[in-house]
C-alpha positions, 0 to 999 in steps of 0.5 A: 552949463554957464550962461555963455554955454547955454547961449552957444547951445541954443545957437548951435541947436538952431544951427542944426535945424538950419543945416538940416533944412539945407541938407534936405534940398542940397544937390551938390556935395561941395556946395553943401559942405561949404555952406555948412562951414559958413553957417557954423562960423556965422551963427555959432561964434566959432573962429574956424570950421573946416572939412578935410580928408587925406589924399593918396599921399596921406596929406590932408586936403581942405574940402570946405572952410570958413572963418580964419581960412588963412590959418589953413594956407600951406598947413601940413597935416598928415595921416601918418602916425609915425611923424609929429604932423600925424599926431594931431586930432584930425589924423587921430580921428581919421585913423580911430574913427572917434571924436576929440574934444578940448584939444587946447593948443597951449596944453597939449604937447602933440599940438606943438607943430601948429601951436604958434600958427594957431596963436597967431590966428587967435585959435585956442581950443578945438573939436574934431569929429569924423564924417561917415559915408557908407559905414567908413570915415569919409572926412573930418569936421574940425571947429575952433574956438577963440577962447579956452572954454571947454566943450561941455557935454551939451555942446559935444552932443550938438556937435556930434549930431551935426557930424551925423547930419552931415554924414546922412546928408552926404549919403542922401545926396549920393542916393539922389545922384544914383537914382537920377542916373538910374532913371536916366539910364532906364529912360534911355533904354530902347526896351519898355520898362514897367514897375508894378506894385504887388497887386500888379498895378503899374506905378512907373513906365518909361518912354520906350513903353509908351512908344511901344504901346501908343498910350500916354503916361496918365492912361497906364499908371494905376492899370492892371498889367494885363490890359495889353492882352488881346482876344487873340492872346494865347490863353496858355501863355497867360496862365503861365505868366499868372502862375510864375507871378503868383509863385514870385518867380521870373518869367520870360516868353513871347506873348501877342499884345495889342496897342492902343490903336488896336494893332497887334504886336509880338512882345518879348516879355520878361518879368522879375519879382522884387523882394525887400531885405526881409524877403517880402514882395514889394513889386514887379519889374518888367521888360518888353521888346517888340519882336514882330519883325523878328518873328516875321523874318524868322518865318521867312527864313524858315520857308527859305531854309526848308526849300534850300538845296544846301544845309542852312543853320542860324546860330546865336552864341553857339546855340542852334536857333534855326536849322533846315531839313537838309542840314538836319538830314546830313547828321541823321536827325530832324530839325526839331531834334536840332533846334535849341541844342548847342552847335556841338551837336553837329561835330563828331569829336572835341578836335573838330569842335575846337577847330570851329571855335578857332574859326569864330575868332576870324568871324568876329574880326572880319564878319565872315569866314569859310571853313573847309572840309569839316567832318560832321557827326552822324547819328545813325552809324552811316558814313559821316559827310564832309562839308564846307561851311560859309559863315556870315556874322549879323549886325548884333555880333552874336548871330551867324548864318551858316551855309553848309555844302556837302563836299564828301564826293569831291573830297574823296576824289581829291584824297585819291589824287593826293594818295597817288601824289604821295606815292610818287613823292614817297618814291622821290623821298625814299631815293633821297633817304637811301642816298643819305643813309649812314649804315644799313640799319639807319637806312631801314629804320629811316625808310620805315619812319618816313614812309609811315609819316607819308600818311599812306600807310599805317605801319611799315616794317622790314623783316628777314629770316634768321639762321634758324628760319624764324622771321625777325623784324629788322626795322619798323615804324607805326602802331603794332610793329613792336608787338609782332617781334615776339611771335615765332613765325617760321619762314615755312609758315603758309599763313604768313604773307611775309614768309610767303613773299620770302619763299616765293620771291613775289609780292603778296597782297591781303585786302582783308588782312585782319579776317584772314589772320584772325585765327593766327597767334597775332590775330589779336594784334591785328584787331587791336591795331585796326589793320585792314589790308597789307602788302609784302614784297621782297627786297634784293641785295647784291643779286640775292634775297635780302629781306621783305618789306611789309606795308600795312594800312587801316583802309583798302589802299592796295590798288594797282597803282599802290602795289606798283609803287610799293614794288618800286620802293622795294626795288629802290631799297635794294639798289640803295643797299647795293650802292651802300655796299659799294661805298662801304667797300671803297671806304674800307679800301681807303681806310686801309690805304690811309693806314698803310701810308701812316703805319709800319707794316712789320710792327704796326707802329706809326711810321716816319710820316705819321711821326712828323704829324705827331711831332708838330702836335706834341710840340704845340701841346708842350708850349700850350701846357708849359711842359717838357717834351722828350724826343728819344732816338733808340737804336738796338744793340746786339740785334745783328747777331740775332739775324746772323744766328737765327735768321731775319725771320727771328729778327723780325720777331724781335722787332714786333715784340719790342714794338708791342712792349714799347707801346705797352710800357709808355703812358697813353700820352706818349708815342712810339714810331719805327723809323726803319731797321732797328731804329725807333723814336719815342715822344714822351710828353708832360715832363716836369723835370729830368727826374720824371724822364729818368723814371720813364727811361728806366722802365723802357730799359727794363722793357728792352733788355727783358728776354724775348722768346722766339718761335723756334723755342730759343730766347734772345736778349738785346740792349739799346742805345738812346739819344734824348733831345728836350723841347723847348731847347734853344732855337730848336723850333722844328721836329726835324731839328729835334730828331737830328739832336736826338740822333747825335745824342744816340750816336754819342751813347753808342760810341761810349757804350763800353764806358757809359753808366746808363743806356741813354744820353741827353743832348748837350750833356756829357756821357756819364762814365762808369768807374770801372773799365768796359772789360771789367764791366763785361767780366762782372756781367758774366761775359767770360767764355772758355773756348777749347781747341785741340793740340796736335803733334806735328809729326803724327798729326794726332791730338795730344792735348786740349788748350783752353782760351779765354774770351769776353763777349760784348753786348753786340756779340763782338768777342774780345781776345785776351790781348784786348781785355787783359790790359783793362783787367790789370788796371781795373779794380779786380777786387 
């Protein structure tokens, strides 16, 4: 070590001594740090000493500094290792919890961000050391020299000791502050606090203890803890305390003690042993509270409780503190069995316990509450009482006084009144249900469901014998109803009340339902479902028995009023069924009339009225989908000869057959209607072009020209002429206009029947003519007939020969004579 270094070492060593003295008397953290920096600069020749730590954004803030503090103005040092300002010794010492010595501004590249600034303030070399607190780096101590002399081992040791002293001083200062806070807190307590050594001699008491006992501080310190005991103190309690402390266990209990002036008081005592880290006993901490007034109040309360005509209990944090005989008797127990238990003891189930818990929210908010009609538990299998509870919260916000009044009788009376009200409400609701029923099954099911929901009856069902005489459930609601269906109950079964009500057509009541039916196959269902009483009464429909409605309850409910109401309900159901039947009959008549108004009676096809409605809709769809609509007017060819030859009945058969064929031949999106006579209209939708139309027309032609068998065993074959109008077309914007256009095209087709190439004509398009004459077409089609007539001798009037005459029969039945068809054959293509 050089002479200067030795001098610095001695200076710094003296500095350590002075700083150590300063730390031992320090009371303020910031003042301590500032004095340390000032002494370090003044007595060690350092240019700058600074204590710093990063804030929440990672920027170092300077807690104390002395020397060239102008160097620190606007200085930016970061704890972020990703930026150059976070590569300095302070940031590294913070992150790595280690020291850095000899960081020279001119030699270390990572000090480049601060090099020029340091040189400007005469700073050459530095040492950086972490300051710890609670085992973690709390701050950084940085010291700067004005020369480039290195920090040798001795100086490094001194600086590290300085850092350690600062860390220990800060922790000591923190402990002192905590102790001051703890002492102030203990002194502020209303309860007496004592601290005793392992031999149970007092070494500390707070002011509350002195006030409680009447002693001065000097009179109690060093004395044995039991000096407060009086001759009247219970010896058993004293032994329990001694045993607990000898076993290094906690103790809590009430003990009778004596003040300095000789007056007695009840002390709520709590003692805890204090053990060190090795588990060895170091002393005892005791808490004392004067509960004399509390005990006097408790005794007074108990006297009042025992003489009260209502149930009274005191509950603290839902634990029973006091309970009088009256309330304990309500649940079949003694007060001794109740006190000290959870107040859950009072209630029969979790649902009631949860309801009481919800009432506590109102109690804490308003200070009082009333809980109506609470069922209590009973521990001797008697009927549990129903009570009203009036609750008042005391000032401690933990204790409440409950006044409990038995209202069982009044509740039963109210329930009977409510039952009667529900019965007559059920009559009103039933009438409303039945008026709204969509169908008979809906009426029956809704009736059973709503009656079950009233709370009067447990289960409701409607039953009826089937064709084999077995009683079947038509509808029902409530537990157990689904299990009755599988049983084979015959209408003649004398033990079945439903069968009896059906046979005898009167009301049957069983007040002890489960017992009377116990030996029947369904007895187990009754026991499982808890059914007790039942009533069965007939339901009439259209003046005849229709079913039996059965009401089942888990209680004895079928008194005279209830029986009358059930019979009234059955009567309402019967009247409503009659009303429903009448409405249904009227609805069917209306539907039939509506169908007649829209339907051709002979063929069952839509008529002209329905066609007009469908036409508007089809035109709208064509516009919306940008597709073509074809309106086709069809007239039959050769239909008249059928009527003339076989009669109008045969003609009707042809029309019916064609109506059915056309409906089947068209697509689901298409439509066919009969206008009258032998005229039909077809609406063909969703056409892309005329090729689509031609394909459909070919199918229709094949459908029409196929032979039609008649009921007389004969078979006829007819043809057709059709006119087609397309939509959209020009300014045609109504269905009536489209029909007129199609009608014109149809007459054009009919007029050119002999020369046309196809049976349909598109409006606005010329008729496509055949290359051969009509006569030639008929001949090619095999329409030539030979008629024979006798040749008579005019003198003898005898047949002397037979003449053969040639005729051609047209598709409409017209006969062509040789004079009519021979000229066409002469000019036609006879090859």
